[in-house]
C-alpha positions, 0 to 999 in steps of 0.5 A: 082334615084331622077330626079327632077330639081334642083329648085324642090329639093330646094322647097322640101326642104323648106317645113315644115317637116311632112306628111301633107306637103309631096305632093302626086304624081301628085297631085295638090300640086305636080304640082303646086310645079313643075310649080313654080320650072320650073319658078325658073329654067329658072331664075337660068339658066339666072343667071348662063349664067350671071355669066359666060358671061365673062368666056371664057370657060363657056360663051354661044357659041352665046356670044363668039363673043362678048367677043372676040371683048371685048379683041381685037380678030376678031371672026373667025368662021373657027377655032374650038370652043376649040381653039377659047375659049383657045386663048381667055383665054390666053388674059383674064387671062394673068398675068401682064407683067411688073411684069414679065419682071423685075422678069425674068431679075433679075433671068437672071442676078443672073444666069450669063445669063444677065447683067455683064454675057452673056448679055441676055436682056428681051424685051417686045413686045410693043410700039407698038407690032410687028410680032414676026415670022418676028423677030425670022425668020430674026435675026443676031448674033455677034460673036468674033474670035481671030486670028488665025481663019478661020473667020478673018484675021490679028492679033486682035479680029474680030466681025462678023454678020451672019444670024440665026433663033430664036425659041419660048420657050413654057411650054409643055402644051402650043400650039406653033403657027408657025404663031402668031395671031396679038391678041397674039403679046402682049403676046410675050417677046424676050430674046436675045441681043439689040433690034432694033426699027423703028421710031414708036418704034416698034421692027424691029430686035433683036441681037443674043447672044451666049450661051454655049450649056451646059447651055441650059437646065438651061436657059430654065428651068429658063425662064419656072419656071417665064414665065406666062402661055399664054405668049411666049418667043421668043428666040434670042439665039444661042448655041454653 
């Protein structure tokens, strides 16, 4: 097996053909080429590090904190290296959200889930982003019941508000966080009814929308087909 370093193989390939140029094993010429190759190998290693300096998966571990800070992540040595690199990659390679939002909204509209249908709207978590876990755990939904009904009294259609919980819709190869790191808040968009914001523009609540149970799988497939990896859908939907 030829165990020569890569750069020594490069030097050997550059030598003219012929027996006279074939260095004798451990001879002066052989040692000279080894020395040149060793020096070039160091340069090659440095160039490789430089080429991957902004690659979340391949950058040296000692440079990982610098790359995390560049993308707004506070370095946390308590998290294992694999999780840190995966979280960083989700932000580093995320697709442009503004292009995704109208595309998904149009798909929901055409399928009867959005405008003119069930009333589902896609709302990005921005201006500024909020903790999406607080929203999905404290949402409410509006439902209407006509008389006679156990939910209302009288002879007209009555709407009422009730508490409910949402959920995150993620692809099978994505990890779902019970607590979403602050650096990941902008990677979430809500799918539900009206978004209510505070004076700072931050979302405080999103109303629930009622969707028939038989359309649940259809809705999920539609969203996952369009939703970029690393960006989560916070579902403010109640199935009945």
